[in-house]
N, CA, C and O atoms as CSV, one atom per row, in Angstrom:
chain,resi,resn,atom,element,x,y,z
A,1,MET,N,N,3.481,33.636,-0.575
A,1,MET,CA,C,2.594,32.547,-0.945
A,1,MET,C,C,1.196,33.063,-1.234
A,1,MET,O,O,0.507,32.528,-2.102
A,2,LEU,N,N,0.768,34.091,-0.522
A,2,LEU,CA,C,-0.578,34.613,-0.759
A,2,LEU,C,C,-0.690,35.265,-2.131
A,2,LEU,O,O,-1.732,35.172,-2.781
A,3,ASP,N,N,0.385,35.929,-2.578
A,3,ASP,CA,C,0.362,36.507,-3.926
A,3,ASP,C,C,0.279,35.406,-4.986
A,3,ASP,O,O,-0.467,35.529,-5.957
A,4,ALA,N,N,1.041,34.340,-4.797
A,4,ALA,CA,C,0.997,33.220,-5.743
A,4,ALA,C,C,-0.380,32.569,-5.735
A,4,ALA,O,O,-0.907,32.221,-6.792
A,5,ALA,N,N,-0.970,32.403,-4.546
A,5,ALA,CA,C,-2.310,31.814,-4.455
A,5,ALA,C,C,-3.332,32.684,-5.162
A,5,ALA,O,O,-4.213,32.175,-5.854
A,6,ALA,N,N,-3.217,33.995,-4.990
A,6,ALA,CA,C,-4.162,34.913,-5.647
A,6,ALA,C,C,-4.032,34.835,-7.165
A,6,ALA,O,O,-5.036,34.856,-7.876
A,7,GLN,N,N,-2.798,34.744,-7.662
A,7,GLN,CA,C,-2.588,34.649,-9.105
A,7,GLN,C,C,-3.109,33.333,-9.670
A,7,GLN,O,O,-3.534,33.273,-10.824
A,8,LEU,N,N,-3.076,32.282,-8.859
A,8,LEU,CA,C,-3.572,30.984,-9.308
A,8,LEU,C,C,-5.061,30.800,-9.041
A,8,LEU,O,O,-5.654,29.816,-9.483
A,9,GLY,N,N,-5.667,31.738,-8.322
A,9,GLY,CA,C,-7.085,31.637,-8.012
A,9,GLY,C,C,-7.389,30.656,-6.884
A,9,GLY,O,O,-8.487,30.104,-6.819
A,10,VAL,N,N,-6.418,30.439,-5.997
A,10,VAL,CA,C,-6.596,29.513,-4.880
A,10,VAL,C,C,-7.038,30.305,-3.659
A,10,VAL,O,O,-6.559,31.415,-3.428
A,11,ASP,N,N,-7.944,29.743,-2.883
A,11,ASP,CA,C,-8.415,30.363,-1.651
A,11,ASP,C,C,-7.217,30.598,-0.727
A,11,ASP,O,O,-6.416,29.685,-0.529
A,12,PRO,N,N,-7.077,31.798,-0.158
A,12,PRO,CA,C,-5.942,32.074,0.731
A,12,PRO,C,C,-5.859,31.116,1.925
A,12,PRO,O,O,-4.762,30.781,2.369
A,13,ALA,N,N,-6.992,30.680,2.440
A,13,ALA,CA,C,-6.985,29.742,3.572
A,13,ALA,C,C,-6.330,28.422,3.177
A,13,ALA,O,O,-5.608,27.825,3.975
A,14,VAL,N,N,-6.575,27.969,1.963
A,14,VAL,CA,C,-5.969,26.719,1.490
A,14,VAL,C,C,-4.458,26.894,1.344
A,14,VAL,O,O,-3.696,25.996,1.702
A,15,ALA,N,N,-4.024,28.030,0.828
A,15,ALA,CA,C,-2.592,28.278,0.670
A,15,ALA,C,C,-1.906,28.350,2.030
A,15,ALA,O,O,-0.813,27.808,2.195
A,16,ILE,N,N,-2.521,29.002,2.998
A,16,ILE,CA,C,-1.937,29.107,4.332
A,16,ILE,C,C,-1.845,27.734,4.981
A,16,ILE,O,O,-0.830,27.405,5.594
A,17,MET,N,N,-2.884,26.937,4.853
A,17,MET,CA,C,-2.858,25.593,5.437
A,17,MET,C,C,-1.831,24.706,4.740
A,17,MET,O,O,-1.212,23.862,5.388
A,18,ALA,N,N,-1.639,24.879,3.436
A,18,ALA,CA,C,-0.634,24.101,2.715
A,18,ALA,C,C,0.763,24.414,3.243
A,18,ALA,O,O,1.585,23.513,3.406
A,19,VAL,N,N,1.028,25.691,3.510
A,19,VAL,CA,C,2.328,26.072,4.062
A,19,VAL,C,C,2.489,25.493,5.474
A,19,VAL,O,O,3.555,24.981,5.817
A,20,ALA,N,N,1.441,25.574,6.283
A,20,ALA,CA,C,1.507,25.037,7.646
A,20,ALA,C,C,1.708,23.527,7.628
A,20,ALA,O,O,2.515,23.003,8.397
A,21,TYR,N,N,0.986,22.821,6.764
A,21,TYR,CA,C,1.158,21.363,6.653
A,21,TYR,C,C,2.576,21.018,6.222
A,21,TYR,O,O,3.181,20.089,6.757
A,22,GLY,N,N,3.102,21.759,5.264
A,22,GLY,CA,C,4.464,21.507,4.799
A,22,GLY,C,C,5.482,21.694,5.904
A,22,GLY,O,O,6.427,20.913,6.020
A,23,ASP,N,N,5.298,22.725,6.719
A,23,ASP,CA,C,6.221,22.961,7.822
A,23,ASP,C,C,6.105,21.859,8.871
A,23,ASP,O,O,7.118,21.364,9.365
A,24,GLN,N,N,4.893,21.478,9.210
A,24,GLN,CA,C,4.691,20.409,10.186
A,24,GLN,C,C,5.229,19.085,9.650
A,24,GLN,O,O,5.830,18.306,10.390
A,25,TRP,N,N,5.013,18.840,8.378
A,25,TRP,CA,C,5.445,17.585,7.771
A,25,TRP,C,C,6.971,17.464,7.813
A,25,TRP,O,O,7.513,16.399,8.111
A,26,ARG,N,N,7.642,18.557,7.513
A,26,ARG,CA,C,9.103,18.553,7.517
A,26,ARG,C,C,9.643,18.280,8.920
A,26,ARG,O,O,10.684,17.639,9.067
A,27,ASN,N,N,8.957,18.752,9.933
A,27,ASN,CA,C,9.410,18.551,11.310
A,27,ASN,C,C,9.228,17.115,11.793
A,27,ASN,O,O,9.777,16.749,12.832
A,28,MET,N,N,8.483,16.304,11.077
A,28,MET,CA,C,8.262,14.924,11.504
A,28,MET,C,C,9.490,14.040,11.317
A,28,MET,O,O,9.649,13.056,12.039
A,29,ILE,N,N,10.347,14.363,10.378
A,29,ILE,CA,C,11.501,13.501,10.128
A,29,ILE,C,C,12.476,13.542,11.294
A,29,ILE,O,O,13.102,12.530,11.609
A,30,GLN,N,N,12.616,14.699,11.943
A,30,GLN,CA,C,13.499,14.823,13.105
A,30,GLN,C,C,12.818,15.760,14.099
A,30,GLN,O,O,13.138,16.947,14.162
A,31,PRO,N,N,11.882,15.224,14.869
A,31,PRO,CA,C,11.064,16.072,15.733
A,31,PRO,C,C,11.851,16.674,16.897
A,31,PRO,O,O,12.582,15.979,17.603
A,32,PHE,N,N,11.683,17.966,17.073
A,32,PHE,CA,C,12.367,18.680,18.143
A,32,PHE,C,C,11.891,18.221,19.517
A,32,PHE,O,O,12.670,18.189,20.469
A,33,TRP,N,N,10.604,17.864,19.618
A,33,TRP,CA,C,10.047,17.448,20.908
A,33,TRP,C,C,10.686,16.160,21.420
A,33,TRP,O,O,10.610,15.864,22.613
A,34,ALA,N,N,11.309,15.398,20.539
A,34,ALA,CA,C,11.895,14.117,20.945
A,34,ALA,C,C,13.227,14.278,21.667
A,34,ALA,O,O,13.666,13.347,22.342
A,35,LEU,N,N,13.871,15.410,21.548
A,35,LEU,CA,C,15.198,15.572,22.134
A,35,LEU,C,C,15.223,15.331,23.650
A,35,LEU,O,O,16.086,14.589,24.120
A,36,PRO,N,N,14.313,15.926,24.433
A,36,PRO,CA,C,14.352,15.623,25.869
A,36,PRO,C,C,14.031,14.160,26.170
A,36,PRO,O,O,14.597,13.575,27.094
A,37,LEU,N,N,13.135,13.580,25.400
A,37,LEU,CA,C,12.789,12.175,25.618
A,37,LEU,C,C,13.961,11.250,25.305
A,37,LEU,O,O,14.172,10.244,25.981
A,38,LEU,N,N,14.711,11.605,24.278
A,38,LEU,CA,C,15.893,10.813,23.944
A,38,LEU,C,C,16.930,10.888,25.069
A,38,LEU,O,O,17.576,9.891,25.395
A,39,ALA,N,N,17.081,12.055,25.648
A,39,ALA,CA,C,18.036,12.211,26.753
A,39,ALA,C,C,17.593,11.405,27.970
A,39,ALA,O,O,18.412,10.773,28.636
A,40,ILE,N,N,16.293,11.433,28.253
A,40,ILE,CA,C,15.774,10.684,29.402
A,40,ILE,C,C,15.946,9.182,29.185
A,40,ILE,O,O,16.332,8.460,30.105
A,41,ALA,N,N,15.662,8.715,27.977
A,41,ALA,CA,C,15.730,7.289,27.670
A,41,ALA,C,C,17.138,6.825,27.295
A,41,ALA,O,O,17.361,5.642,27.040
A,42,ASP,N,N,18.084,7.763,27.265
A,42,ASP,CA,C,19.467,7.455,26.904
A,42,ASP,C,C,19.555,6.801,25.519
A,42,ASP,O,O,20.212,5.778,25.331
A,43,LEU,N,N,18.864,7.433,24.554
A,43,LEU,CA,C,18.880,6.969,23.170
A,43,LEU,C,C,19.522,8.018,22.287
A,43,LEU,O,O,19.650,9.179,22.674
A,44,LYS,N,N,19.919,7.607,21.113
A,44,LYS,CA,C,20.424,8.531,20.094
A,44,LYS,C,C,19.335,8.733,19.041
A,44,LYS,O,O,18.411,7.928,18.927
A,45,MET,N,N,19.456,9.811,18.280
A,45,MET,CA,C,18.454,10.092,17.249
A,45,MET,C,C,18.378,8.945,16.240
A,45,MET,O,O,17.295,8.636,15.743
A,46,ARG,N,N,19.493,8.320,15.937
A,46,ARG,CA,C,19.472,7.223,14.962
A,46,ARG,C,C,18.627,6.043,15.435
A,46,ARG,O,O,18.178,5.236,14.621
A,47,ASP,N,N,18.406,5.937,16.762
A,47,ASP,CA,C,17.586,4.850,17.292
A,47,ASP,C,C,16.107,5.005,16.941
A,47,ASP,O,O,15.383,4.012,16.864
A,48,ILE,N,N,15.656,6.234,16.730
A,48,ILE,CA,C,14.232,6.448,16.411
A,48,ILE,C,C,14.016,6.973,14.997
A,48,ILE,O,O,12.875,7.126,14.563
A,49,LEU,N,N,15.095,7.250,14.276
A,49,LEU,CA,C,14.963,7.853,12.950
A,49,LEU,C,C,14.170,6.984,11.979
A,49,LEU,O,O,13.445,7.521,11.142
A,50,GLY,N,N,14.281,5.685,12.062
A,50,GLY,CA,C,13.510,4.801,11.183
A,50,GLY,C,C,12.015,4.949,11.402
A,50,GLY,O,O,11.237,4.946,10.448
A,51,TYR,N,N,11.612,5.081,12.668
A,51,TYR,CA,C,10.200,5.239,12.988
A,51,TYR,C,C,9.676,6.601,12.529
A,51,TYR,O,O,8.572,6.703,11.995
A,52,THR,N,N,10.477,7.640,12.743
A,52,THR,CA,C,10.021,8.964,12.317
A,52,THR,C,C,10.001,9.085,10.799
A,52,THR,O,O,9.200,9.839,10.246
A,53,THR,N,N,10.879,8.346,10.122
A,53,THR,CA,C,10.876,8.377,8.661
A,53,THR,C,C,9.612,7.721,8.099
A,53,THR,O,O,9.040,8.210,7.124
A,54,VAL,N,N,9.182,6.632,8.704
A,54,VAL,CA,C,7.936,5.983,8.273
A,54,VAL,C,C,6.754,6.926,8.479
A,54,VAL,O,O,5.897,7.048,7.604
A,55,THR,N,N,6.704,7.587,9.622
A,55,THR,CA,C,5.643,8.563,9.896
A,55,THR,C,C,5.709,9.704,8.898
A,55,THR,O,O,4.678,10.162,8.406
A,56,PHE,N,N,6.915,10.166,8.596
A,56,PHE,CA,C,7.136,11.244,7.633
A,56,PHE,C,C,6.582,10.882,6.259
A,56,PHE,O,O,5.876,11.683,5.645
A,57,ILE,N,N,6.892,9.699,5.779
A,57,ILE,CA,C,6.446,9.278,4.444
A,57,ILE,C,C,4.938,9.035,4.417
A,57,ILE,O,O,4.259,9.478,3.491
A,58,ALA,N,N,4.409,8.335,5.420
A,58,ALA,CA,C,2.974,8.037,5.437
A,58,ALA,C,C,2.143,9.312,5.527
A,58,ALA,O,O,1.157,9.461,4.804
A,59,SER,N,N,2.527,10.222,6.397
A,59,SER,CA,C,1.759,11.461,6.522
A,59,SER,C,C,1.939,12.341,5.294
A,59,SER,O,O,1.027,13.081,4.926
A,60,GLY,N,N,3.099,12.272,4.660
A,60,GLY,CA,C,3.316,13.036,3.430
A,60,GLY,C,C,2.387,12.585,2.319
A,60,GLY,O,O,1.882,13.408,1.555
A,61,LEU,N,N,2.160,11.288,2.226
A,61,LEU,CA,C,1.214,10.787,1.220
A,61,LEU,C,C,-0.207,11.271,1.511
A,61,LEU,O,O,-0.935,11.663,0.600
A,62,VAL,N,N,-0.594,11.241,2.789
A,62,VAL,CA,C,-1.935,11.699,3.163
A,62,VAL,C,C,-2.072,13.200,2.916
A,62,VAL,O,O,-3.053,13.643,2.318
A,63,PHE,N,N,-1.094,13.985,3.374
A,63,PHE,CA,C,-1.146,15.439,3.177
A,63,PHE,C,C,-1.171,15.776,1.690
A,63,PHE,O,O,-1.972,16.600,1.249
A,64,GLY,N,N,-0.296,15.141,0.923
A,64,GLY,CA,C,-0.239,15.431,-0.508
A,64,GLY,C,C,-1.526,15.100,-1.230
A,64,GLY,O,O,-2.006,15.889,-2.044
A,65,ALA,N,N,-2.090,13.934,-0.936
A,65,ALA,CA,C,-3.350,13.541,-1.578
A,65,ALA,C,C,-4.482,14.478,-1.178
A,65,ALA,O,O,-5.310,14.850,-2.010
A,66,THR,N,N,-4.515,14.856,0.091
A,66,THR,CA,C,-5.561,15.765,0.556
A,66,THR,C,C,-5.444,17.118,-0.122
A,66,THR,O,O,-6.448,17.674,-0.569
A,67,LEU,N,N,-4.239,17.656,-0.205
A,67,LEU,CA,C,-4.064,18.960,-0.849
A,67,LEU,C,C,-4.384,18.897,-2.337
A,67,LEU,O,O,-4.916,19.855,-2.898
A,68,LEU,N,N,-4.064,17.778,-2.980
A,68,LEU,CA,C,-4.425,17.639,-4.391
A,68,LEU,C,C,-5.943,17.608,-4.573
A,68,LEU,O,O,-6.471,18.208,-5.510
A,69,LEU,N,N,-6.642,16.908,-3.675
A,69,LEU,CA,C,-8.093,16.854,-3.766
A,69,LEU,C,C,-8.729,18.217,-3.482
A,69,LEU,O,O,-9.676,18.620,-4.157
A,70,ILE,N,N,-8.207,18.913,-2.491
A,70,ILE,CA,C,-8.739,20.251,-2.187
A,70,ILE,C,C,-8.458,21.188,-3.356
A,70,ILE,O,O,-9.319,21.970,-3.758
A,71,GLY,N,N,-7.246,21.100,-3.896
A,71,GLY,CA,C,-6.890,21.945,-5.038
A,71,GLY,C,C,-7.740,21.651,-6.252
A,71,GLY,O,O,-8.117,22.569,-6.981
A,72,ALA,N,N,-8.052,20.376,-6.486
A,72,ALA,CA,C,-8.896,20.017,-7.624
A,72,ALA,C,C,-10.319,20.549,-7.404
A,72,ALA,O,O,-10.972,20.989,-8.351
A,73,GLY,N,N,-10.788,20.508,-6.172
A,73,GLY,CA,C,-12.116,21.056,-5.861
A,73,GLY,C,C,-12.153,22.556,-6.041
A,73,GLY,O,O,-13.163,23.102,-6.483
A,74,GLN,N,N,-11.059,23.236,-5.705
A,74,GLN,CA,C,-10.978,24.675,-5.873
A,74,GLN,C,C,-10.961,25.039,-7.354
A,74,GLN,O,O,-11.586,26.016,-7.767
A,75,ALA,N,N,-10.242,24.245,-8.151
A,75,ALA,CA,C,-10.119,24.539,-9.579
A,75,ALA,C,C,-11.449,24.379,-10.303
A,75,ALA,O,O,-11.726,25.104,-11.259
A,76,THR,N,N,-12.278,23.433,-9.855
A,76,THR,CA,C,-13.554,23.210,-10.519
A,76,THR,C,C,-14.673,24.031,-9.909
A,76,THR,O,O,-15.790,24.042,-10.426
A,77,GLY,N,N,-14.383,24.724,-8.807
A,77,GLY,CA,C,-15.402,25.530,-8.152
A,77,GLY,C,C,-16.270,24.751,-7.217
A,77,GLY,O,O,-17.253,25.287,-6.706
A,78,ALA,N,N,-15.942,23.480,-6.967
A,78,ALA,CA,C,-16.766,22.646,-6.094
A,78,ALA,C,C,-16.487,22.908,-4.630
A,78,ALA,O,O,-17.323,22.589,-3.785
A,79,GLY,N,N,-15.286,23.505,-4.286
A,79,GLY,CA,C,-14.900,23.657,-2.884
A,79,GLY,C,C,-15.177,24.982,-2.297
A,79,GLY,O,O,-14.888,25.209,-1.122
Protein backbone atom coordinates (compact mmCIF):
# COMPACT_ATOMS: atom_id res chain seq x y z
CA MET A 1 0.00 0.00 0.00
CA LEU A 2 2.86 2.39 0.70
CA ASP A 3 4.24 1.90 -2.82
CA ALA A 4 0.81 2.61 -4.31
CA ALA A 5 0.44 5.69 -2.08
CA ALA A 6 3.85 6.97 -3.16
CA GLN A 7 2.97 6.50 -6.84
CA LEU A 8 -0.29 8.38 -6.33
CA GLY A 9 1.37 11.14 -4.30
CA VAL A 10 -0.62 10.37 -1.14
CA ASP A 11 0.87 10.97 2.30
CA PRO A 12 1.97 7.60 3.77
CA ALA A 13 0.18 8.39 7.05
CA VAL A 14 -3.12 8.76 5.18
CA ALA A 15 -2.59 5.45 3.36
CA ILE A 16 -1.77 3.65 6.62
CA MET A 17 -4.83 5.08 8.35
CA ALA A 18 -7.02 4.12 5.38
CA VAL A 19 -5.86 0.51 5.70
CA ALA A 20 -6.43 0.56 9.47
CA TYR A 21 -9.92 2.07 9.07
CA GLY A 22 -10.79 -0.54 6.46
CA ASP A 23 -9.70 -3.35 8.75
CA GLN A 24 -11.60 -1.94 11.72
CA TRP A 25 -14.65 -1.28 9.57
CA ARG A 26 -14.74 -4.86 8.31
CA ASN A 27 -14.61 -6.17 11.88
CA MET A 28 -17.77 -4.25 12.80
CA ILE A 29 -20.10 -6.53 10.87
CA GLN A 30 -19.21 -9.53 13.07
CA PRO A 31 -17.19 -8.28 16.04
CA PHE A 32 -14.91 -10.79 17.70
CA TRP A 33 -15.30 -9.08 21.08
CA ALA A 34 -19.00 -9.98 21.09
CA LEU A 35 -18.44 -13.73 21.24
CA PRO A 36 -17.95 -13.97 25.03
CA LEU A 37 -20.85 -11.59 25.61
CA LEU A 38 -23.10 -13.68 23.41
CA ALA A 39 -22.18 -16.78 25.40
CA ILE A 40 -22.88 -15.01 28.70
CA ALA A 41 -26.23 -13.66 27.47
CA ASP A 42 -27.13 -16.97 25.80
CA LEU A 43 -27.65 -15.29 22.42
CA LYS A 44 -26.75 -16.29 18.88
CA MET A 45 -24.87 -14.08 16.44
CA ARG A 46 -28.03 -13.69 14.35
CA ASP A 47 -29.66 -11.98 17.35
CA ILE A 48 -27.26 -9.02 17.13
CA LEU A 49 -26.31 -9.11 13.44
CA GLY A 50 -28.94 -6.52 12.49
CA TYR A 51 -27.51 -4.04 14.98
CA THR A 52 -23.93 -4.62 13.91
CA THR A 53 -24.93 -4.28 10.26
CA VAL A 54 -26.45 -0.85 10.91
CA THR A 55 -23.25 0.21 12.70
CA PHE A 56 -21.21 -1.24 9.82
CA ILE A 57 -23.09 0.75 7.18
CA ALA A 58 -23.28 4.02 9.14
CA SER A 59 -19.60 4.01 10.05
CA GLY A 60 -18.69 3.00 6.50
CA LEU A 61 -20.40 6.12 5.17
CA VAL A 62 -18.55 8.29 7.70
CA PHE A 63 -15.17 6.62 7.04
CA GLY A 64 -15.64 6.78 3.28
CA ALA A 65 -16.66 10.43 3.25
CA THR A 66 -13.80 11.36 5.57
CA LEU A 67 -11.22 9.55 3.44
CA LEU A 68 -12.59 11.17 0.30
CA LEU A 69 -12.31 14.61 1.90
CA ILE A 70 -8.78 13.94 3.14
CA GLY A 71 -7.82 12.57 -0.27
CA ALA A 72 -9.27 15.61 -2.01
CA GLY A 73 -7.29 17.87 0.34
CA GLN A 74 -4.13 15.91 -0.41
CA ALA A 75 -4.70 16.15 -4.17
CA THR A 76 -5.09 19.93 -4.06
CA GLY A 77 -2.22 20.43 -1.62
CA ALA A 78 -4.50 21.86 1.05
CA GLY A 79 -3.86 19.01 3.55
